[in-house]
C-alpha atoms as one frame of an Amber mdcrd trajectory, in Angstrom:
protein
 -66.635 115.838  92.716 -62.933 115.484  92.862 -63.103 111.648  91.808 -65.170
 112.402  88.741 -62.930 114.950  87.286 -60.301 112.738  88.334 -61.827 109.889
  86.308 -62.677 111.960  82.980 -59.047 112.826  83.109 -57.987 109.236  83.309
 -60.403 108.034  81.092 -59.817 110.650  78.381 -55.921 110.366  78.739 -56.573
 106.082  78.363 -58.922 106.490  75.311 -56.860 108.716  73.590 -53.220 106.401
  73.913 -55.290 103.548  72.987 -56.639 105.137  69.628 -53.045 106.660  68.841
 -51.988 103.146  69.660 -54.320 101.589  67.268 -54.102 103.571  64.515 -49.690
 103.311  64.663 -51.135  99.671  64.232 -52.760 100.364  61.121 -49.635 102.349
  59.127 -46.410 101.680  59.020 -45.085 104.025  56.593 -44.574 106.754  58.500
 -41.605 105.653  59.971 -39.237 108.552  58.612 -36.574 110.713  60.606 -35.331
 114.029  59.622 -32.686 115.739  62.247 -29.733 117.769  61.861 -27.795 120.933
  62.678 -28.337 124.642  63.607 -25.173 126.674  63.029 -24.262 130.426  62.827
 -23.247 131.623  58.862 -20.614 133.480  60.063 -18.583 131.879  63.245 -19.758
 128.366  62.167 -21.338 127.813  66.159 -23.735 125.732  66.726 -27.053 127.574
  67.689 -28.985 125.895  70.749 -32.383 127.599  71.102 -33.234 127.927  67.665
 -37.157 126.553  66.693 -37.364 124.672  63.498 -41.122 123.841  62.693 -42.393
 121.516  60.167 -45.528 122.188  57.921 -46.957 125.146  60.360 -48.034 122.357
  62.630 -44.902 120.536  64.826 -41.936 122.259  66.297 -39.071 121.687  68.346
 -35.993 123.419  69.385 -32.674 122.728  68.704 -30.846 121.780  72.001 -27.603
 122.722  73.608 -25.658 120.865  70.938 -27.586 122.751  68.187 -29.307 119.312
  67.284 -32.727 118.924  65.969 -35.337 116.044  65.077 -38.398 114.551  63.972
 -39.730 111.183  64.012 -42.343 108.966  62.623 -42.495 111.161  59.724 -44.681
 110.038  56.771 -43.112 109.843  52.966 -43.911 113.554  51.018 -42.985 116.803
  51.125 -42.651 119.377  54.104 -42.300 123.054  54.233 -39.674 123.425  57.463
 -39.168 127.127  58.960 -36.070 127.723  61.129 -35.800 131.164  63.409 -33.418
 132.153  65.370 -33.515 135.549  67.452 -31.043 137.807  65.870 -31.186 135.797
  62.870 -32.760 135.953  59.293 -35.615 132.853  59.037 -34.901 130.163  56.598
 -37.674 128.589  54.856 -37.286 125.570  52.507 -39.142 122.194  51.124 -37.713
 119.219  51.819 -38.618 116.082  49.562 -38.754 113.228  52.299 -38.435 109.449
  51.123 -35.598 108.394  53.087 -33.871 109.336  56.411 -32.160 112.858  56.072
 -29.733 114.634  57.767 -29.950 118.336  57.253 -28.060 121.645  58.627 -29.700
 124.514  58.208 -26.932 128.428  58.312 -28.567 131.382  59.660 -27.275 134.223
  58.587 -27.467 137.677  61.337 -30.296 140.262  61.165 -29.203 143.342  62.532
 -32.419 145.040  62.371 -34.237 142.394  64.577 -31.647 142.345  67.349 -32.869
 145.204  68.367 -36.642 144.159  67.989 -39.071 142.440  70.056 -40.019 139.592
  68.114 -42.906 138.539  67.054 -43.360 134.837  67.717 -46.316 132.128  68.214
 -47.626 130.304  71.215 -49.314 127.003  71.856 -49.542 125.488  69.464 -46.487
 125.969  67.213 -48.011 128.032  64.455 -48.381 131.829  64.346 -51.275 133.098
  66.673 -53.895 135.552  64.646 -53.437 137.665  67.665 -50.224 139.983  68.624
 -47.818 138.000  70.267 -44.308 139.560  71.685 -41.534 138.011  72.958 -38.748
 139.110  75.255 -35.862 136.886  74.681 -31.554 136.399  74.593 -29.869 139.701
  75.137 -33.283 141.887  75.510 -34.230 139.652  78.005 -30.573 140.267  80.021
 -30.639 143.652  79.771 -33.618 143.304  82.046 -32.075 140.846  84.757 -32.258
 142.241  87.980 -35.975 144.061  88.009 -39.177 141.996  88.550 -41.470 139.992
  86.233 -43.824 143.940  85.270 -40.764 145.940  85.242 -39.028 143.315  82.826
 -41.857 143.823  80.052 -41.975 147.545  79.987 -40.217 147.319  77.042 -42.722
 145.761  74.792 -45.659 148.366  72.969 -49.159 148.128  74.843 -46.845 147.062
  78.059 -47.165 149.201  81.435 -47.120 148.601  85.133 -49.001 149.397  88.307
 -46.928 150.655  90.674 -47.247 150.960  94.496 -43.841 152.731  95.423 -40.151
 151.377  93.680 -40.564 148.024  94.480 -43.719 146.362  93.540 -44.768 146.103
  89.905 -48.104 144.611  88.236 -48.339 144.052  84.726 -50.744 146.200  82.578
 -51.701 144.571  78.858 -53.857 147.135  76.902 -55.069 149.031  80.021 -56.126
 145.879  81.952 -54.721 144.407  84.845 -54.958 142.309  88.099 -57.604 139.267
  87.703 -57.564 140.710  83.870 -54.687 139.611  83.004 -53.527 135.861  83.111
 -49.918 134.849  83.972 -48.898 131.266  83.127 -45.638 130.210  84.976 -44.305
 127.218  83.152 -47.317 126.054  81.521 -49.407 126.748  84.822 -51.736 129.624
  85.832 -50.091 131.955  88.800 -52.566 131.709  91.400 -52.292 133.595  94.824
 -53.615 136.463  96.133 -53.705 138.451  93.166 -56.589 140.793  93.631 -54.738
 143.401  95.272 -53.224 145.934  92.924 -50.149 146.043  95.028 -49.911 142.301
  94.918 -47.325 141.614  92.316 -46.466 138.205  90.604 -44.346 135.917  93.193
 -42.262 134.618  90.017 -38.855 135.188  89.438 -37.970 136.256  86.367 -34.833
 134.564  86.292 -36.277 131.133  85.935 -37.442 132.528  82.338 -35.180 132.029
  79.193 -38.249 133.768  77.218 -41.506 136.012  78.254 -43.971 136.034  75.861
 -46.768 138.498  75.851 -50.305 137.805  74.135 -52.582 141.161  74.030 -56.145
 140.666  73.244 -58.951 138.462  75.081 -57.654 135.031  74.738 -60.238 132.979
  77.121 -60.095 129.760  74.763 -56.883 128.545  74.826 -56.341 129.995  78.366
 -59.131 129.828  80.620 -61.754 132.657  82.520 -60.126 136.197  83.302 -57.847
 136.357  80.038 -59.468 139.599  78.654 -56.395 141.348  78.543 -53.784 139.393
  77.805 -51.914 136.574  78.712 -48.264 136.473  80.192 -46.255 132.815  79.399
 -43.007 132.498  81.608 -40.996 129.552  79.758 -37.658 128.046  81.217 -35.334
 127.149  79.077 -35.720 123.146  78.124 -33.624 121.180  80.121 -30.178 120.088
  78.915 -29.784 117.281  76.725 -26.075 117.401  76.399 -24.528 115.415  78.914
 -22.207 116.714  81.665 -22.618 120.180  83.538 -23.588 123.521  82.521 -25.225
 126.726  83.678 -25.004 130.577  84.258 -24.471 132.867  87.004 -25.614 136.171
  86.992 -24.678 139.197  89.092 -26.479 142.888  89.321 -25.861 146.212  91.444
 -28.144 149.052  91.593 -26.816 152.240  92.585 -30.318 154.178  93.720 -31.057
 151.668  96.395 -27.573 149.726  97.174 -29.535 146.443  95.729 -27.347 143.606
  94.753 -28.641 140.731  92.865 -27.070 137.079  92.502 -28.778 134.095  90.370
 -27.334 131.035  88.874 -28.330 127.910  87.351 -26.822 124.407  87.143 -27.837
 121.932  84.727 -27.023 118.331  84.735 -27.931 115.676  81.958 -26.817 111.934
  83.028 -24.153 110.340  80.785 -25.175 106.805  81.893 -29.198 107.697  81.622
 -29.698 109.161  78.164 -32.427 111.494  78.573 -32.163 112.147  82.337 -31.822
 115.716  83.326 -31.526 117.735  86.657 -31.853 121.193  87.233 -31.152 124.022
  90.411 -31.416 127.631  90.211 -31.624 130.136  93.224 -31.801 133.996  93.342
 -30.961 136.729  96.375 -31.863 140.140  96.157 -31.447 143.066  98.715 -32.266
 146.445  98.303 -32.385 149.717 100.803 -34.646 152.491 100.429 -34.994 154.217
  96.937 -33.860 157.886  96.432 -35.371 160.214  94.527 -33.360 163.041  93.303
 -34.105 165.242  96.508 -34.666 162.672  99.119 -34.703 158.725 100.256 -38.025
 157.266 100.222 -38.419 155.914 103.916 -39.215 152.256 104.554 -39.204 151.181
 100.938 -36.044 148.273 101.618 -36.606 145.082 100.324 -35.267 141.425 100.551
 -35.670 138.296  98.252 -35.181 135.019  98.243 -36.284 131.954  95.617 -35.134
 129.005  94.299 -36.157 125.983  92.081 -35.406 122.372  90.907 -36.464 120.782
  87.941 -35.963 116.580  86.772 -36.861 115.246  83.520 -36.437 112.368  81.598
 -37.273 112.367  77.775 -37.498 109.910  74.538 -37.950 110.770  70.988 -42.042
 110.003  71.768 -42.700 110.614  75.404 -41.321 112.284  78.628 -41.864 113.478
  81.959 -40.423 116.096  84.053 -41.290 117.601  87.779 -40.634 121.414  88.575
 -40.652 122.746  92.193 -40.336 126.286  92.808 -40.295 128.700  95.919 -40.570
 132.464  96.452 -39.725 134.543  99.479 -40.387 138.318  99.793 -40.008 141.111
 102.392 -41.342 144.147 101.016 -41.073 147.596 103.003 -44.540 150.345 102.519
 -43.709 153.652 102.120 -44.432 155.070 105.775 -45.444 158.673 104.324 -48.574
 156.741 102.924 -50.089 155.814 106.487 -51.761 159.024 107.830 -52.383 159.311
 111.494 -55.741 161.895 110.670 -57.485 163.394 108.115 -56.101 166.879 108.808
 -52.685 165.662 108.010 -53.591 162.948 105.103 -55.114 165.936 102.930 -51.505
 168.146 103.631 -49.690 165.115 102.796 -51.304 164.954  99.234 -51.020 168.134
  98.842 -46.942 168.452 100.154 -44.346 168.364  97.532 -42.570 166.226  99.708
 -43.722 163.187 101.482 -44.253 164.201 105.201 -41.878 161.147 106.304 -38.623
 160.806 104.907 -35.072 159.253 106.060 -31.731 158.269 105.304 -30.565 155.165
 103.605 -31.213 152.084 105.597 -31.540 148.567 104.632 -33.738 147.649 107.372
 -37.673 147.157 107.048 -39.972 148.755 109.684 -43.700 148.257 109.673 -45.715
 148.466 107.424 -44.448 145.469 105.390 -45.766 142.364 103.346 -44.043 139.281
 103.855 -45.411 136.715 100.752 -44.106 133.308 100.546 -45.154 131.157  97.677
 -44.578 127.260  96.410 -45.428 126.125  93.074 -44.960 122.091  92.417 -45.270
 121.000  88.725 -45.989 117.631  86.989 -45.695 117.363  83.605 -45.751 114.630
  81.339 -46.013 114.631  76.910 -46.764 111.334  74.501 -46.179 112.210  70.651
 -47.844 109.569  67.949 -46.902 109.140  64.597 -49.381 111.553  62.980 -47.857
 114.528  64.347 -50.303 114.340  67.217 -49.647 114.993  70.998 -51.073 114.338
  74.310 -50.009 116.860  77.613 -50.631 116.504  81.391 -50.043 119.227  83.303
 -50.935 118.653  87.195 -50.010 121.445  89.660 -50.365 122.639  93.265 -49.650
 125.830  94.414 -49.602 127.608  98.169 -49.154 130.983  98.551 -49.124 132.436
 102.339 -49.322 136.502 102.732 -48.655 138.414 105.775 -49.381 142.103 106.274
 -48.461 144.660 108.613 -49.616 147.907 109.680 -47.949 150.677 110.605 -48.520
 150.569 114.297 -48.479 146.920 116.232 -51.711 145.509 117.686 -52.984 146.371
 121.092 -53.195 142.814 121.969 -50.204 141.507 123.381 -50.557 138.279 122.114
 -50.384 139.678 118.707 -48.543 141.886 119.015 -45.611 141.153 116.887 -47.857
 139.320 114.137 -49.389 140.214 110.693 -52.287 142.355 110.852 -53.786 140.645
 107.989 -53.110 137.133 106.667 -53.919 135.392 103.345 -53.699 131.749 102.698
 -54.681 129.925  99.537 -54.174 126.527  98.170 -54.893 126.007  94.556 -54.657
 122.502  92.612 -54.800 122.288  88.688 -55.025 120.372  86.299 -54.955 120.950
  82.111 -54.846 117.965  79.853 -53.850 118.943  76.166 -54.240 116.891  72.732
 -52.514 118.510  69.866 -54.420 116.882  67.334 -53.501 116.197  63.587 -56.075
 113.799  62.703 -57.808 115.414  59.692 -56.057 116.419  56.739 -55.443 119.888
  56.173 -56.537 120.329  60.120 -54.230 121.273  63.135 -55.367 122.016  66.667
 -56.078 121.828  70.385 -58.370 119.886  72.331 -58.246 120.037  75.949 -60.056
 119.853  79.840 -59.152 122.099  82.520 -59.986 121.942  86.531 -59.082 124.437
  89.189 -60.301 124.420  93.276 -58.990 126.725  95.282 -59.570 127.228  99.355
 -58.293 130.152 100.960 -58.255 131.313 104.650 -57.866 134.784 106.122 -57.524
 136.153 109.640 -59.460 139.328 109.124 -62.926 140.151 107.500 -61.380 142.731
 104.477 -61.786 139.478 102.514 -63.947 136.941 103.835 -62.634 132.720 103.509
 -63.804 130.791 100.130 -63.645 128.046  98.230 -64.274 127.435  94.306 -64.433
 124.668  92.177 -63.775 125.455  88.105 -63.476 123.453  84.995 -63.684 124.085
  81.659 -63.476 122.528  77.978 -62.110 123.721  74.902 -60.994 123.415  71.127
 -59.242 125.131  68.740 -59.066 124.328  64.727 -56.955 125.743  62.538 -56.803
 125.331  58.410 -54.289 126.872  55.864 -55.253 127.488  52.282 -52.178 128.678
  50.352 -51.259 132.535  51.800 -54.415 132.038  54.108 -54.669 130.573  57.780
 -57.920 130.573  59.462 -58.365 129.448  63.080 -61.633 129.403  65.721 -62.337
 128.300  68.863 -65.063 127.871  71.344 -64.677 127.161  74.815 -67.290 126.484
  78.127 -66.183 127.597  81.830 -68.392 126.886  84.780 -67.011 127.810  88.365
 -68.686 127.595  91.784 -68.163 129.514  95.016 -69.045 129.848  98.151 -67.753
 132.588 100.895 -67.789 132.211 104.256 -67.993 135.270 106.091 -68.973 136.882
 109.460 -72.564 139.472 109.709 -73.773 140.309 112.891 -72.292 137.828 114.949
 -73.116 134.945 112.764 -71.626 133.020 109.997 -73.681 133.445 106.617 -72.242
 131.286 103.389 -73.897 132.372 100.415 -72.887 130.498  97.317 -71.942 131.919
  93.194 -72.525 130.267  89.885 -70.714 131.608  86.836 -70.797 129.951  83.806
 -70.192 131.393  80.294 -69.395 130.043  76.486 -66.207 132.086  74.864 -65.114
 131.941  71.503 -62.604 132.981  68.916 -62.195 133.265  65.403 -58.908 134.718
  63.511 -57.021 134.882  60.275 -53.533 135.271  59.206 -53.018 136.620  55.247
 -49.220 136.542  53.858 -49.621 139.678  51.272 -46.370 138.922  49.814 -42.619
 138.604  51.213 -42.686 141.356  53.513 -46.084 142.507  54.769 -48.609 139.821
  56.952 -52.177 140.764  58.042 -53.552 139.342  61.277 -57.183 139.939  62.039
 -58.596 138.618  65.535 -62.113 138.808  67.057 -62.634 136.866  70.287 -64.867
 136.638  73.543 -64.092 136.145  77.186 -65.700 136.627  80.288 -64.313 137.015
  84.171 -66.140 136.397  87.122 -66.150 138.599  89.418 -63.358 138.236  92.583
 -64.212 137.953  96.115 -62.899 141.428  97.086 -65.163 142.715  94.427 -67.798
 141.192  95.926 -67.079 141.077  99.357 -64.161 143.538 100.657 -64.683 145.786
 103.466 -62.149 147.669 105.439 -58.314 148.706 104.968 -56.656 147.592 102.435
 -52.760 147.399 104.181 -50.604 147.930 100.945 -52.623 150.176  98.955 -53.369
 152.938 102.134 -57.136 152.803 101.506 -60.536 151.731 102.460 -62.008 149.446
  99.808 -65.658 148.149 100.074 -67.126 146.103  97.426 -70.441 145.218  96.176
 -71.995 141.931  96.240 -74.517 142.123  93.698 -71.674 142.536  90.706 -71.920
 141.183  87.546 -69.264 138.896  85.168 -67.194 141.056  82.997 -67.798 139.856
  79.280 -65.255 141.355  76.991 -66.052 141.372  73.121 -62.194 142.112  71.535
 -61.688 142.690  67.710 -57.586 143.151  66.672 -55.854 143.882  63.576 -51.864
 143.229  63.317 -49.757 144.451  60.106 -46.300 143.023  60.395 -43.773 144.480
  58.385 -40.414 143.540  57.266 -38.482 144.900  54.110 -34.466 144.492  53.782
 -33.376 146.222  57.289 -37.036 147.636  58.399 -38.992 145.775  60.629 -42.323
 146.749  61.872 -45.759 145.707  63.645 -48.628 147.873  64.305 -51.510 146.724
  66.213 -54.974 148.305  66.537 -57.728 146.910  68.986 -61.030 147.656  70.486
 -61.824 145.963  73.715 -65.976 146.301  74.589 -66.135 145.136  78.156 -69.827
 145.203  79.652 -70.277 145.536  83.529 -66.538 146.636  83.559 -65.380 146.555
  87.565 -63.467 149.657  88.957 -62.711 151.426  91.923 -63.385 155.279  92.857
 -63.249 157.192  95.828 -66.350 157.454  97.510 -67.660 161.340  97.172 -69.507
 163.506  99.749 -71.100 166.839  99.995 -69.027 169.361 101.972 -70.419 172.587
 103.328 -70.401 174.466 100.768 -71.932 171.873  98.336 -69.459 170.599  96.750
 -68.693 166.539  96.203 -65.465 166.108  98.035 -63.475 162.736  98.766 -64.827
 160.898 101.722 -61.772 159.805 104.603 -62.425 157.481 107.014 -60.521 157.204
 110.539 -59.438 153.991 112.104 -57.332 152.706 115.134 -54.223 152.971 112.832
 -54.507 156.044 110.769 -57.255 158.433 108.397 -57.866 156.866 105.006 -60.054
 157.594 101.550 -62.525 155.308 101.070 -63.002 153.685  97.351 -65.885 151.350
  96.042 -66.539 148.873  93.462 -68.535 149.915  90.485 -69.761 148.705  87.416
 -70.654 150.088  84.232 -69.678 149.148  80.274 -66.124 150.275  79.077 -64.520
 150.477  75.371 -60.505 150.407  75.471 -59.409 151.271  71.976 -56.248 151.860
  70.860 -52.607 151.442  68.613 -49.742 149.403  69.561 -46.458 150.381  67.484
 -43.250 148.766  66.767 -40.810 150.204  64.787 -37.171 148.881  63.876 -34.904
 150.465  60.869 -31.356 149.339  60.980 -29.894 153.097  59.712 -26.503 151.552
  58.420 -24.464 148.610  59.384 -23.653 150.078  62.573 -26.697 152.520  63.659
 -30.257 150.884  64.845 -33.052 153.060  65.385 -36.325 151.856  67.590 -38.947
 153.071  68.586 -42.121 151.621  70.627 -45.867 153.781  71.232 -49.126 153.261
  72.801 -52.182 155.395  72.962 -55.037 153.903  74.490 -58.737 155.478  74.790
 -60.539 153.983  77.731 -64.297 154.888  77.899 -67.254 154.741  80.276 -70.113
 154.427  77.905 -72.654 154.644  80.350 -71.637 158.145  81.757 -69.885 159.365
  78.949 -66.484 159.713  80.604 -63.180 158.426  80.790 -61.853 155.537  82.804
 -59.171 156.246  85.675 -55.797 154.510  86.466 -55.543 153.536  82.669 -51.867
 154.314  81.167 -51.161 157.829  79.536 -49.995 157.999  75.839 -46.166 156.995
  76.148 -43.402 156.144  73.622 -39.566 154.720  73.991 -37.140 155.461  71.505
 -33.733 154.194  71.123 -30.657 154.519  68.806 -27.951 151.949  69.024 -24.131
 151.567  67.388 -22.479 148.581  67.527 -18.495 148.278  66.959 -15.778 146.163
  66.712 -12.831 148.297  66.473 -11.791 146.784  70.029 -10.586 143.375  68.686
 -11.231 141.638  72.312 -14.786 142.605  72.719 -17.440 140.545  71.440 -21.036
 142.512  70.121 -20.170 145.675  71.883 -22.173 148.491  71.679 -23.487 151.723
  72.922 -26.974 152.815  73.350 -29.159 156.528  73.837 -32.604 155.594  74.579
 -35.606 158.256  76.187 -38.994 157.164  77.146 -41.668 160.039  77.127 -45.004
 159.585  79.031 -47.520 162.517  78.161 -49.995 164.001  80.885 -53.580 162.011
  81.590 -55.844 163.929  80.723 -59.776 163.863  80.853 -59.974 162.352  84.182
 -63.671 162.972  85.795 -64.177 165.481  88.062 -64.149 163.834  91.620 -62.535
 160.515  90.531 -59.036 161.109  91.962 -57.873 162.216  95.383 -55.371 164.432
  93.206 -55.235 165.965  89.473 -52.766 163.500  86.991 -49.067 164.606  87.675
 -47.473 166.164  84.292 -45.624 164.163  81.726 -41.984 163.548  81.847 -39.223
 162.530  79.556 -36.330 160.121  80.955 -33.104 159.585  79.192 -30.850 156.348
  79.799 -27.582 155.261  78.121 -26.406 152.040  78.204 -23.165 149.776  76.724
 -22.592 146.255  76.671 -19.767 143.367  75.264 -18.642 140.085  75.503 -14.982
 139.551  76.572 -12.804 136.289  76.892 -11.131 135.672  80.275  -8.668 133.218
  79.182 -11.539 130.386  78.352 -14.577 131.942  80.079 -16.839 134.056  78.445
 -18.256 137.120  80.532 -21.195 139.340  79.443 -21.632 143.044  80.932 -23.797
 145.672  80.679 -24.115 149.235  81.980 -27.115 151.230  82.501 -27.597 154.157
  83.719 -31.542 154.649  84.023 -33.168 158.409  84.469 -29.904 160.081  83.461
 -30.953 163.573  83.571 -32.015 163.020  87.492 -35.574 163.893  86.457 -38.193
 164.624  89.175 -41.463 163.046  88.128 -44.646 161.200  89.500 -46.011 158.437
  87.593 -50.068 158.347  87.471 -50.008 154.525  87.508 -48.424 154.773  91.135
 -50.448 154.371  93.962 -47.791 155.890  95.850 -47.782 159.146  93.552 -49.902
 161.306  95.791 -47.489 161.461  98.562 -43.479 160.865  96.684 -42.093 160.942
  93.507 -40.250 158.398  91.690 -37.127 157.273  92.156 -33.787 159.154  90.530
 -30.688 158.884  88.644 -29.901 154.889  88.804 -26.516 153.419  87.393 -26.997
 149.163  86.724 -24.086 146.857  86.299 -25.003 143.229  85.496 -22.649 140.570
  84.526 -23.361 136.995  82.868 -21.457 134.242  83.213 -22.332 131.174  81.118
 -20.434 128.356  81.776 -20.132 124.334  80.504 -18.057 121.899  82.597 -18.738
 119.073  80.102 -16.221 121.117  77.517 -12.346 119.370  77.080
């Protein structure tokens, strides 16, 4: 089977190159070149990282010298769109009948500086779905946070927590295997089935992080029911010499220290050859609520990555390797010895175990190792088409240590469970522009996985999956229409002990997904996007076969091998509005999921005839029992983003998310979905201190309402009360000699509020962290400057 897949990849790659070369030989009229620079209109400085799109089809990014170029263009008129975070967009029409050098001057847009910019994903044109991005200074303000925490500023994005150190992103109520993460173009594949299994990604790698909301299965594959998160590193350096940046951060609450650095090098003697080295160190102690320290919540993290690439005008190849290592303490108070103590712990206002501050990590804890190797190659053709190939290998090793050591001496200091998964992925994209007025992406994808475990909570398995897809787009004046189809096939075999013998049932999943959407530019102020999409997700191995204690969440989970695949039918309507200094986006969505899979507590009758949660006692403690069940669900909601420059110095911003998750069979609401929440901010920019650059103060608050309408008996404890958190922030740049320094100082939970978060798995045992002072320092450098 592997040989056949490789032959298909090789055949398609060879035939596409031959066809393109034949087509190139037929026509020699498309030989013109468009290049130029992007500059700041106020300071006349270069702007690296600006996006330049030609005819809404082909795009590029200005390099570190602010330079861009297109080659092999045909004679004719082209519409050029230039965008950059914090600047007003330029749209110009150019008549190309010879090689042309053009400088674009951008002027700052104070309103957009505070907003999350709506941008496109692959391909370069604008998506009919809601797509939001964190980059530039907005991303700098999150440095030191995990990936999940970094995304909380986007409307419709929340986090599923397990204590103060584990955050899993939630998009419009969807999480886990329903949210696909692409790290540098590669599907992130680890043990992501656990609600406390956070993505093994170092956010310091990212130059920008994009969130695609809604079903996105056609382009990205199965599992993208809730949306896609794209973690995108900056392009490799093209200017000869050495540059990079150093990021430092300190957190007062858990006395966390963070240091991360990037070094880029472009070889002067070999144009197009570049290298990068990056690394991050983190260490944090026990987190502190307003009243007490949370025992055993320290964590450590050591990550590094390197990249190398060789790029010419028409082709290029690059390689990337990253390693993620972490050790995370699990709240001691979540592991209880007997049923009476567990009930007492859930009812107690404070944990049954607290401690002072410590950097020590004791049992229970998790130890995670993840590595990713990636090869990427591309070939551009004269007709604006291109071919891309991405091959990757990932290995994930997760060890989990229970609170009490095992009784057998030979296993006493070892993990109580260990999961190792190896994944090979391959994707071939043909970004085509062969047909007049149409553009699109065709492709093939392949995934092979094997997983081994050291105990029977989930079984060993191996699987093969493949997909074929195409998307096409047509622009008719102010209307752009897109559509796509995809077919996915997955085969999985399980290896499991039952009644003293090994059973090996196999499962086959397949589905046809589709999408159709439109983007209508009503006028220069208003844009309307409509998207209808379908997607599917095969039942995960833990949902089918889990049986026993899930260490990280401190509960017993039991799967059901009769579960079906989930099928999603998503509709979204997005309105983008921009008028002078006002920017807003409103996104309405409805996501119907047939055979939605979720966890609920198992209920039993007590002596009084009432249903109460069931608990089970094991050697290492007593834990509540949860079952995976299936129903039809409807997720309906609205996300709102709004920014208004009230004056030259003040910007007001707000983000609002409302969601209703409903069980259409039982006519009840679904648990573990985000409550209504809002985030507001008022930013004051000032320039009365000449030595400070881009200085500002900001006051903000986050409002979270209490989760209502939770079905009786489906949770171990009533939802916590709503809360309001306040924050203060100031930031500025300053020159120390010839070196630029960028400072940010933030106070989170300014009033030291006591609260519990509904989406935190440990809300049954502890409050959330209290006041936290955070200092961030960014030091960019370029050693090639004279």
